[in-house]
N, C-alpha and C positions, 0 to 999 in steps of 0.2 A: 715182365714183358707186358706191353700194352696189347690187350686182347682185341683192340679196336682198329687193328692195322687193316688198310684196304689192300686189295689185290694190286692196285696202282703203287702204293707205297712199297709193297714187297718187291715188285718189279723193278721200281726205281733204285731201291737198295742194291739189288743185284747188279744192275747196269753200272751203277756208280762206283761200287765198292768191291765186287766180286768177279766180274767178267774177266778181267784181264788174269786173275789168279787161276780161274778154271781153264781158260783156253791158253795152252803153252804152245808156242811156235806155230800158231795158226791151227792147232789140232785140238779138237773137243774129245775128251775121254769117251770111250764107248758106253760107259755106265752112266754118264751124265746126260739127261734129257731136258734140261733147261726149264723152260716156263711151259709146262703142260699140266692140265688139270689131274685131279686124284682118279677121276673116272677113266681118263685117257691112260694114266699109268696102270690102272687095274686091267684095262682091255689089252694093253701091250703084254703084260705079264701072264695073262691066261693062257697063252699059247706057247710059253716058255717052260723049260724043264725046272724042277724044284732046284732052289739055290740060286736062281737067277735074280738080280737086284738092279734097281736104278736109283739115282739120285735126282731130285728134281727141286725147283724153287718152290717153296711154300706159297700158296695162295692166300693164306689167312695170317701168317706170322713172318717176321723178319728171320729168314734162315732157310734152311734146307729141310727135305723130307726124304726119307729113306723108305722105299717101297721094295718088298721082296716076296718071293714065291717059295 
């Protein structure tokens, strides 16, 4: 994998190839938080109980990131 992927590259990949696969019948899964930063995901999880997780689009690589508490 190319480590020099930009945030714009990652977002473009998601919009072009993944958006329709994630959103089913106009509904976004509760665990999917889309394009948010690592810091924002950490802040969201701080007030959640252990075992809570979210999936987001990676800011630095083509793909997804799993964040959990």
